[in-house]
C-alpha positions in Angstrom: -4.8 19.5 -9.4 -5.8 21.1 -5.8 -5.8 18.8 -2.9 -7.9 18.8 0.1 -8.0 16.7 3.0 -7.0 16.1 6.6 -5.8 18.7 8.9 -2.5 16.6 9.3 -2.0 17.2 5.2 -2.9 20.9 5.8 -0.2 21.3 8.4 2.6 20.7 5.7 4.5 18.1 7.5 5.0 16.3 4.2 6.2 12.5 4.3 5.7 11.9 0.7 6.2 14.7 -2.5 6.1 13.5 -6.0 6.4 16.3 -8.8 6.1 15.2 -12.1 6.6 12.0 -11.5 6.7 9.3 -14.5 7.9 6.2 -15.7 8.1 4.4 -18.9 8.8 1.2 -20.1 9.1 0.3 -23.9 7.5 3.8 -25.0 4.4 3.2 -22.6 4.2 5.7 -20.0 2.9 3.3 -16.8 3.1 6.5 -14.3 2.5 10.1 -15.8 3.3 13.2 -14.3 1.9 12.0 -10.8 1.8 14.6 -8.2 1.7 13.5 -4.5 1.6 15.0 -1.0 1.3 12.5 1.7 1.5 14.2 5.2 2.7 12.8 8.6 0.0 10.8 10.4 -1.9 10.3 7.2 -3.7 6.8 6.3 -3.4 7.3 2.3 -5.4 5.3 0.1 -4.2 5.0 -3.8 -6.4 3.0 -5.8 -7.1 2.5 -9.5 -7.7 -0.4 -12.1 -5.0 -3.7 -12.7 -2.7 -1.9 -14.7 -3.2 1.7 -13.5 0.6 2.3 -12.5 -0.1 1.6 -8.4 2.9 -0.5 -8.1 5.1 1.2 -10.2 4.3 4.4 -8.2 5.2 2.3 -4.8 8.1 0.7 -6.9 9.4 4.6 -7.7 8.7 6.1 -3.9 11.1 3.3 -2.4 13.8 3.4 -4.9 13.2 -0.1 -6.8 12.4 1.6 -10.1 14.3 4.8 -11.8 12.0 7.8 -13.0 11.4 8.6 -16.3 11.0 12.0 -15.2 9.9 14.3 -12.5 11.0 13.6 -9.0 10.0 12.3 -5.3 10.9 12.6 -1.7 10.0 10.0 0.6 10.5 11.2 4.6 12.7 14.1 3.1 14.8 12.3 1.2 15.5 11.4 -2.5 14.9 7.7 -3.2 17.5 8.2 -6.3 20.5 10.5 -4.4 19.8 9.4 -0.9 18.6 5.5 -1.3 20.2 4.6 2.1 18.4 7.5 4.1 14.8 6.3 2.2 15.3 2.8 3.3 16.4 3.5 7.0 12.8 5.6 7.1 10.4 2.9 5.1 8.9 -0.2 5.3 7.8 -1.9 2.3 4.9 -4.5 1.6 5.0 -6.0 -1.9 2.1 -7.3 -3.5 4.3 -10.7 -3.7 6.6 -9.9 -0.7 10.2 -10.8 -0.8 11.2 -13.6 1.1 13.7 -15.9 1.4 11.7 -19.0 1.4 14.5 -21.8 3.0 14.5 -19.6 6.3 11.8 -20.1 9.0 9.7 -17.3 9.9 11.9 -16.4 13.0 15.0 -16.7 11.4 13.5 -14.4 8.4 12.9 -11.4 10.9 16.1 -12.0 13.0 17.9 -11.5 9.6 15.8 -8.3 8.7 16.5 -6.9 12.0 20.5 -7.4 11.6 19.9 -5.9 8.2 18.3 -2.7 10.1 20.8 -2.1 12.5 19.2 -4.0 15.6 21.1 -6.2 18.3 20.7 -9.8 18.4 18.5 -9.7 21.1 16.5 -6.7 20.5 15.7 -8.8 16.8 15.0 -11.7 18.5 12.4 -9.9 21.1 10.5 -8.0 18.3 10.3 -10.9 16.2 8.8 -12.8 19.0 6.2 -10.1 19.4 5.3 -9.7 15.8 5.0 -13.2 15.2 2.9 -13.7 18.4 0.9 -10.5 17.2 0.3 -11.8 13.6 -1.0 -15.5 14.7 2.7 -17.3 13.3 3.9 -18.4 16.4 2.8 -21.9 15.7 4.8 -21.7 12.5 7.6 -20.0 13.3 10.0 -23.0 13.1 8.2 -23.9 9.4 10.2 -22.7 6.3 8.6 -19.9 4.8 8.4 -21.9 1.4 5.9 -23.9 3.3 3.7 -20.8 3.9 0.2 -20.1 2.9 -0.3 -16.9 0.8 -1.7 -15.2 3.4 1.1 -16.3 5.9 3.9 -14.7 3.9 1.7 -11.6 3.4 1.8 -11.5 7.0 5.5 -12.4 7.7 5.9 -9.7 4.9 4.7 -7.3 7.2 6.3 -8.0 10.2 9.6 -7.6 8.1 8.1 -4.1 7.1 7.5 -3.1 10.5 10.4 -4.4 12.4 12.5 -1.4 12.7 9.9 1.1 13.5 9.7 3.1 10.1 8.2 6.5 9.1 6.8 5.2 6.3 4.9 2.4 5.4 4.2 1.5 2.0 1.8 -1.4 1.7 0.5 -3.1 -1.7 -2.3 -5.0 -1.3 -1.8 -6.0 2.3 -4.9 -7.7 3.1 -5.1 -10.3 0.1 -5.2 -13.7 1.7 -5.1 -12.8 5.4 -7.6 -14.3 7.9 -10.1 -12.0 9.3 -8.5 -12.2 12.9 -5.4 -10.9 12.0 -6.7 -8.3 9.6 -8.6 -6.8 11.9 -5.5 -6.5 14.5 -3.3 -5.4 11.4 -6.0 -2.6 10.9 -6.2 -1.2 14.2 -2.3 -1.1 14.6 -1.7 0.8 11.2 -4.5 3.1 12.7 -2.2 3.4 16.0 0.7 3.7 13.7 -0.6 6.9 12.3 -1.8 8.3 15.7 1.7 8.5 16.5 2.6 10.1 13.4 3.8 7.7 10.7 2.7 7.7 7.1 1.0 4.9 5.6 0.5 4.8 1.9 -1.8 2.1 1.2 -2.8 0.3 -2.3 -5.7 -2.0 -2.3 -8.6 -3.1 -4.6 -10.8 -3.6 -1.4 -12.4 -0.3 -1.5 -14.6 -0.9 1.5 -11.6 -1.2 3.5 -9.9 1.8 1.7 -12.7 4.0 2.3 -12.9 2.8 6.1 -9.2 3.2 7.1 -8.2 6.1 4.7 -8.6 10.4 5.7 -7.7 10.8 1.7 -7.8 8.7 -1.4 -5.9 9.0 -4.4 -7.3 7.7 -7.7 -5.0 6.7 -10.6 -6.0 6.0 -14.1 -3.8 4.8 -17.0 -0.7 6.3 -15.1 -2.6 9.7 -14.4 -3.7 10.8 -11.2 -7.4 11.7 -11.6 -8.6 12.5 -8.3 -7.3 13.0 -4.8 -9.7 14.0 -1.8 -11.0 12.6 1.5 -13.8 10.3 0.9 -16.5 12.9 1.7 -15.0 15.2 -0.8 -14.6 12.6 -4.1 -18.1 11.8 -3.3 -19.0 15.8 -3.8 -16.7 16.0 -6.4 -18.4 14.0 -8.7 -21.9 14.5 -7.4 -23.0 11.5 -5.5 -24.5 11.8 -2.4 -23.5 10.8 1.2 -24.9 7.2 0.3 -22.8 6.4 -2.4 -19.8 4.3 -1.4 -16.3 4.6 -2.7 -16.9 1.9 -5.2 -19.7 3.9 -6.9 -16.9 7.0 -6.8 -14.4 5.1 -8.6 -16.6 3.7 -11.1 -18.1 7.3 -11.9 -14.3 8.5 -12.6 -12.6 5.8 -14.2 -15.9 4.6 -16.4 -17.4 1.3 -14.8 -19.6 -1.4 -16.4 -18.7 -3.3 -19.1 -21.0 -4.2 -21.7 -22.0 -7.7 -21.7 -23.9 -8.4 -25.0 -20.9 -10.8 -26.1 -21.6 -13.1 -23.0 -25.3 -13.5 -23.7 -24.6 -17.2 -24.5 -23.2 -17.9 -20.9 -26.9 -16.2 -19.4 -28.8 -18.4 -22.1 -31.0 -21.9 -21.3 -30.7 -24.0 -18.0 -27.2 -24.3 -15.9 -25.7 -27.7 -16.1 -26.7 -30.3 -13.8 
């Protein structure tokens, strides 16, 4: 697939490269020969229906899964052969953040900082700044197990940012997050890309994806079916400038399920 996109992408300074990347589970190919190149400084969107292979791809990139075939490089290193080098350079936010629920937010970030090689003083300073930025200071003494879903997402993002990663792999980062923090996070991520970091961003919120991302890839049934700027995607499927990324997405993957079997739901007066 020929990729077009931002000037950064054309410069060839790639932070993510995959070649024929595939993963099978019990004979089912969840990721099917995906070829991607994502540049330093790119805010890259990765979208698809439920079960399309988005989370599996992210887990392959960060080394949590071993590919059935094909290869990947992240920040110039192979996640399988050089896992320590990759992990030192990436920050990962999973859809369900992995946290220690008995720790407080401050304790968890201090622990992460220590694991990342930060001094105790530096880890504590960064933790306090991140907690304040994400509006978690009032809950810093509260066990993470008592956090709401949005708070857990924010503490997971804070952990991903502690060591100033070169590449951020974010799976649904805004789910459950309050509007004030969401806006602050979006602005921060854009600033990070302007300073050369790569943000690889998976989300079902297509309006946010369109607004933030310089390029967007669409994965469907494990296969990469489109990859371009939002403008290029619209042109590629014959839609005008007024079309949204949602319109493009539905055109590419086939949207609009028949609902004739739900006629009973629409008949008669609603219950009182």
